[in-house]
Structures are given as C-alpha cells and as structure tokens.
Backbone as CSV, one residue per row, in Angstrom:
resi,resn,N_x,N_y,N_z,CA_x,CA_y,CA_z,C_x,C_y,C_z
1,MET,-7.804,8.172,-0.356,-7.267,7.318,1.181,-6.367,8.621,1.756
2,SER,-6.875,8.314,3.242,-6.095,8.756,4.143,-4.840,8.090,4.476
3,LEU,-3.592,8.728,5.074,-2.639,8.294,5.338,-2.636,8.555,6.956
4,VAL,-1.922,7.345,7.842,-1.913,7.184,8.820,-0.300,6.430,9.361
5,PHE,0.358,7.207,10.435,1.256,6.510,10.894,1.128,5.483,11.647
6,ALA,1.702,4.571,11.215,1.490,2.979,12.480,3.283,2.816,12.983
7,ASP,2.809,3.507,14.541,4.082,3.215,15.375,4.195,1.467,15.636
8,ALA,5.505,1.532,16.779,5.803,0.010,17.079,4.734,-0.118,18.138
9,PHE,3.877,0.781,18.753,3.044,0.273,19.528,1.921,-0.879,19.192
10,TYR,1.679,0.017,17.574,0.561,-0.854,16.932,0.868,-2.158,16.458
11,PHE,1.877,-2.527,15.494,2.561,-3.577,15.334,2.490,-4.411,16.064
12,VAL,3.072,-4.427,17.152,3.715,-4.984,18.601,2.109,-5.659,19.323
13,ALA,1.579,-4.648,19.408,-0.017,-4.920,19.801,-0.921,-5.897,18.732
14,ARG,-0.493,-5.382,17.013,-1.080,-6.536,16.316,-0.732,-7.901,16.248
15,LEU,0.513,-7.939,16.200,1.266,-9.216,16.309,1.286,-10.225,17.458
16,ASN,1.159,-9.421,18.740,1.409,-10.415,19.906,-0.344,-10.350,20.552
17,ARG,-0.928,-11.476,20.404,-2.215,-11.571,21.250,-2.175,-11.313,22.293
18,ARG,-1.427,-11.689,23.308,-1.041,-11.436,24.621,-0.867,-10.095,24.958
19,ASP,-0.721,-9.075,23.850,-0.296,-7.645,24.295,-1.994,-7.249,24.836
20,GLN,-1.914,-6.306,25.883,-3.247,-5.468,26.263,-3.953,-4.869,25.217
21,HIS,-3.357,-4.504,24.624,-3.924,-3.477,23.546,-4.139,-4.294,22.052
22,HIS,-4.465,-5.650,22.224,-4.108,-6.374,20.910,-5.570,-6.459,20.314
23,ASP,-6.795,-6.613,21.164,-8.048,-6.408,20.406,-8.264,-5.279,20.198
24,ARG,-8.000,-4.145,20.513,-8.059,-2.868,20.375,-7.574,-2.389,19.064
25,VAL,-6.632,-2.835,18.873,-5.822,-2.936,17.346,-6.581,-3.527,16.266
26,LEU,-6.757,-4.911,17.023,-7.529,-5.668,15.672,-8.915,-4.856,15.145
27,LYS,-9.851,-4.681,16.190,-10.553,-3.668,15.662,-10.358,-2.852,14.810
28,TYR,-9.323,-1.885,15.319,-9.171,-0.764,14.794,-8.790,-1.221,13.141
29,SER,-7.833,-2.277,12.636,-7.552,-2.791,11.816,-8.813,-2.905,10.636
30,ARG,-9.799,-3.641,11.562,-11.104,-4.481,10.637,-11.847,-2.985,9.969
31,GLU,-11.724,-1.905,10.907,-12.736,-0.803,10.395,-11.918,0.246,9.554
32,SER,-10.676,0.334,9.681,-9.952,1.430,9.007,-9.859,1.306,7.436
33,ARG,-9.714,2.265,6.558,-9.295,1.977,5.339,-7.919,2.696,4.902
34,ALA,-7.520,3.634,6.280,-6.424,4.551,6.195,-5.459,3.587,5.182
35,ARG,-4.168,4.287,4.766,-3.287,3.476,3.925,-2.323,3.476,5.379
36,LEU,-0.870,2.986,5.854,-0.390,3.005,6.571,0.742,3.534,6.079
37,LEU,1.614,4.355,7.094,2.870,4.814,6.489,3.944,4.443,8.180
38,THR,4.794,3.959,7.681,5.904,3.412,9.040,7.269,4.000,8.224
39,THR,8.425,3.331,9.432,9.612,3.744,8.737,10.221,2.133,9.177
40,ASP,11.567,1.859,8.613,12.265,1.036,9.020,13.017,0.970,10.374
41,TRP,13.183,2.127,10.785,13.292,2.375,12.304,12.216,1.835,12.940
42,VAL,11.305,2.023,12.940,9.715,1.539,13.478,9.779,-0.024,13.883
43,LEU,9.880,-0.318,12.257,10.078,-1.881,12.154,11.225,-2.519,12.995
44,MET,12.421,-1.693,13.106,13.150,-2.620,14.039,12.970,-2.782,15.556
45,GLU,12.141,-1.773,15.683,11.785,-1.424,17.194,11.143,-2.225,17.657
46,VAL,10.139,-3.039,16.299,8.827,-4.181,16.586,9.764,-5.270,16.614
47,ALA,10.727,-5.368,15.979,11.407,-6.875,16.063,12.485,-7.027,17.263
48,ASP,13.039,-5.981,17.649,13.294,-5.526,19.056,12.621,-6.098,20.064
49,ALA,11.709,-5.118,20.205,10.163,-5.678,21.232,10.228,-7.220,21.160
50,LEU,9.799,-7.555,20.231,9.755,-8.918,20.200,10.786,-10.350,20.108
51,ALA,11.692,-9.904,20.430,12.494,-10.790,20.137,12.514,-12.183,21.519
52,GLN,11.788,-11.461,22.232,11.989,-13.259,23.533,10.715,-13.269,23.297
53,SER,9.447,-13.452,22.170,8.468,-13.863,22.706,7.987,-14.909,21.380
54,GLU,6.971,-15.601,21.461,6.730,-16.538,20.421,6.629,-15.441,18.968
55,CYS,6.392,-14.505,18.853,6.253,-14.001,17.451,7.315,-13.898,16.977
56,ARG,8.473,-13.905,17.309,9.785,-14.004,16.664,9.666,-14.643,15.268
57,VAL,9.079,-15.673,15.228,9.322,-16.884,14.134,8.609,-15.838,13.104
58,ARG,7.557,-15.263,13.047,6.952,-14.456,12.007,7.475,-12.986,11.627
59,ILE,8.407,-12.597,12.688,8.645,-11.210,12.416,9.432,-10.462,10.870
60,ARG,10.210,-11.292,10.346,10.752,-11.620,9.253,9.998,-11.541,7.955
61,ASP,8.944,-12.594,7.849,7.980,-12.243,6.911,7.073,-11.491,7.018
62,PHE,6.626,-10.962,8.363,5.797,-9.718,8.435,6.269,-8.599,8.197
63,ILE,7.648,-8.048,7.954,8.415,-7.092,7.384,8.238,-7.330,5.922
64,LEU,8.930,-8.593,5.612,8.380,-8.590,4.027,7.257,-8.107,3.416
65,LEU,6.317,-8.485,4.289,5.040,-8.393,3.725,4.796,-7.194,3.747
66,LEU,4.981,-6.390,4.708,4.841,-4.777,4.758,5.602,-3.775,3.805
67,ARG,6.611,-4.331,3.707,7.378,-3.750,2.356,6.871,-3.862,1.079
68,GLY,6.239,-4.966,0.849,5.510,-5.192,-0.513,3.895,-5.036,-0.684
69,SER,4.041,-4.386,0.627,2.014,-4.091,0.504,1.751,-2.913,0.066
70,ALA,0.647,-2.529,-0.911,0.185,-1.375,-1.331,0.054,-0.618,-0.122
71,ALA,-0.645,-1.231,0.975,-1.451,-0.461,1.641,-0.483,-0.118,2.624
72,CYS,0.158,-0.108,2.682,1.929,0.364,3.447,2.759,0.641,3.297
73,GLU,3.249,2.203,3.425,4.522,2.911,2.962,5.360,2.956,3.978
74,VAL,6.830,1.891,3.475,7.475,1.615,4.749,8.777,2.975,3.975
75,VAL,9.244,3.638,5.093,10.229,4.631,4.253,11.671,4.645,4.766
76,PRO,12.711,4.329,4.072,13.686,3.358,4.445,14.924,4.114,5.327
77,ALA,15.011,3.400,5.826,16.120,4.097,7.146,17.617,4.267,6.275
78,THR,17.969,6.149,6.696,18.835,6.916,5.648,19.755,7.448,6.965
79,ARG,20.858,7.977,6.480,21.629,8.799,7.357,21.105,10.218,7.437
80,GLU,20.818,10.622,6.694,19.885,11.798,6.493,18.465,12.156,7.401
81,SER,17.876,10.459,7.278,17.018,10.784,8.754,17.411,10.551,9.906
82,LEU,18.377,10.115,10.285,18.881,9.842,11.405,19.137,11.226,11.832
83,ASP,19.862,11.892,10.618,20.728,13.140,11.113,19.695,13.987,11.376
84,ARG,18.366,14.068,10.729,17.268,15.191,10.899,16.613,14.895,12.398
85,ALA,16.624,13.801,12.432,16.086,12.797,14.178,17.151,13.339,15.166
86,LEU,18.034,13.204,14.875,19.207,13.811,15.710,19.417,15.112,16.499
87,VAL,19.087,16.190,15.450,18.508,17.321,15.802,17.365,17.444,16.475
88,LEU,16.457,16.859,16.127,15.131,16.801,17.178,15.100,16.386,18.562
89,TYR,15.943,14.988,18.571,16.335,14.602,19.658,16.899,15.544,20.711
90,HIS,18.218,16.096,20.422,18.669,17.498,20.872,18.316,18.185,21.550
91,GLN,17.236,18.826,20.273,16.760,20.507,20.717,15.389,19.809,21.870
92,HIS,14.827,18.701,22.223,13.737,18.309,22.963,14.818,17.196,23.993
93,SER,15.699,17.770,24.447,16.375,16.468,25.664,15.376,16.645,27.075
94,ASP,14.514,17.792,27.031,13.732,17.892,28.365,12.328,16.712,28.036
95,LYS,12.659,16.111,27.247,11.371,14.994,26.846,11.978,13.511,26.936
96,GLY,11.048,12.759,27.123,11.622,11.358,26.916,11.235,10.950,25.852
97,TRP,11.660,11.764,24.564,11.277,10.950,23.332,12.731,10.169,22.978
98,THR,12.462,9.086,22.490,13.837,8.210,21.947,13.874,8.606,20.587
99,LEU,14.938,8.153,20.150,15.368,8.591,19.012,14.513,7.986,17.967
100,THR,13.891,6.704,17.747,12.871,6.033,16.926,12.093,7.302,16.854
101,ASP,11.564,7.908,18.242,10.048,8.750,18.178,10.475,10.026,17.277
102,CYS,11.825,10.355,17.437,12.057,11.577,16.883,12.341,11.425,15.528
103,VAL,12.328,10.151,14.547,12.383,9.948,13.044,10.932,10.237,12.581
104,SER,10.143,9.243,13.183,8.798,9.362,13.432,8.194,10.356,13.162
105,PHE,8.535,11.306,14.003,7.829,12.658,13.976,8.253,13.534,12.896
106,VAL,9.617,13.437,12.381,10.528,13.886,11.083,9.541,13.510,10.027
107,VAL,9.154,12.197,10.040,8.648,11.619,8.594,7.312,11.905,8.590
108,MET,6.717,12.153,9.889,5.302,12.650,9.652,5.185,14.542,9.363
109,ARG,5.962,14.917,10.319,5.676,16.050,9.340,6.177,16.559,7.951
110,GLU,7.287,15.825,7.459,7.244,15.874,6.068,6.665,15.285,5.358
111,ARG,5.406,14.549,5.796,4.140,13.997,4.728,2.973,14.607,5.535
112,ASN,2.701,15.422,6.140,1.819,16.304,6.643,0.979,15.113,7.093
113,VAL,1.195,14.498,7.758,0.431,13.097,8.749,0.335,13.550,9.969
114,ASN,-1.086,13.520,10.283,-1.083,14.134,11.883,-1.209,12.765,13.144
115,ASP,-2.041,12.129,12.507,-2.466,10.524,13.395,-1.742,9.526,13.022
116,ALA,-1.682,9.238,14.504,-0.686,7.899,14.268,-1.339,6.955,15.250
117,LEU,-1.027,5.969,14.784,-1.324,4.604,15.474,-0.500,4.257,16.602
118,THR,-0.835,4.710,17.736,0.056,4.697,18.878,-0.690,4.812,20.100
119,GLY,-0.043,4.297,21.423,-0.890,4.899,22.541,0.077,5.758,23.195
120,ASP,1.444,6.167,22.597,2.505,6.649,23.437,1.913,8.274,23.269
121,LYS,2.217,8.823,24.325,2.341,10.237,24.521,3.001,11.256,23.931
122,HIS,4.209,10.758,23.977,4.855,11.364,23.163,4.656,12.064,21.875
123,PHE,3.970,11.015,21.291,3.484,11.682,19.782,2.416,12.940,20.264
124,GLU,1.756,12.982,21.077,0.976,13.971,21.634,1.680,15.459,21.647
125,GLN,2.610,15.086,22.817,3.760,16.189,23.025,4.352,16.871,21.996
126,ALA,4.392,15.544,20.541,5.197,16.511,19.628,4.313,17.289,18.740
127,GLY,2.325,17.280,19.119,1.978,17.751,18.626,1.123,16.787,17.569
128,PHE,1.106,15.638,17.453,0.245,14.750,16.821,-0.747,14.141,17.170
129,THR,-2.082,13.600,17.135,-2.924,12.527,17.749,-2.688,11.279,17.578
130,ALA,-2.380,10.937,18.939,-2.482,9.271,18.726,-3.902,8.440,19.033
131,LEU,-4.080,7.814,18.332,-5.560,7.398,17.950,-5.635,6.092,18.885
132,LEU,-4.755,5.682,19.677,-5.234,4.433,20.234,-4.923,4.529,21.982
133,LYS,-5.076,5.835,22.206,-5.080,6.400,23.534,-6.018,6.044,24.446
C-alpha cells in the first residue's frame, strides 16, 4: 500500500463542508487506498485553522481518531524535528514556506514520500507532487 503525506489543506477541506475543496477531497478519500502520513505540527495547524468555525467541536475527536487509526501514521512533534525544519526554513528564506511546511518536507524526505494531499504550491517548490492542485 502506498504512503501519501496529508497536509492541513487536505484535513481542513475534509472537515469543513464550506471549504471550496471539500467535494474534491471527499472524492479522493473515497477512491484512494493509500495510507496517510502526517505530523502533530500539521494537526495543530488544522486545529488553528478551524478554531473559529463550527468544526471546532469535532477537532479533538478527529485528532484522537487519526492517532489511533492504522490508516494514518502521525509523526509526533519533537525538538529534533523542529530543529531540522528550522535549518530548512533558514536555508530557504527566499521562499514563503511556513515552519510547518518545512517540518512536512523533512518528514517526507526521511520517509521517501513524494506525493502530498495538498494544493499548496510550496510542496511543488520543494520538489514534491501536490495531488490536489
């Protein structure tokens, strides 16, 4: 089974029915058999993005469900992952990459994952394939 990185773009669109990408993300979710890879950093970004929405009440349970699911591996937040991401963040100061993006890129490279469930152009700038573009 293939492994694909799930970015906040994907989770926000999946949880928020009002998101412009919601239908496309649901279609992908129904058709794909790939196992998901994400990080605690991404899940924090999802919770932050949905903090002012009606989705907020479901975030805690959603994150707990993902952490316990065999279909999704959640890489824990560590000081080491943050330090590696800070190096990348500093090296690419000419880009608009967020620190969370850089953590994602580090994890994807370490796991040899090329495909990301995102529409974020930064993933393409970093050499990955944005599947939801």
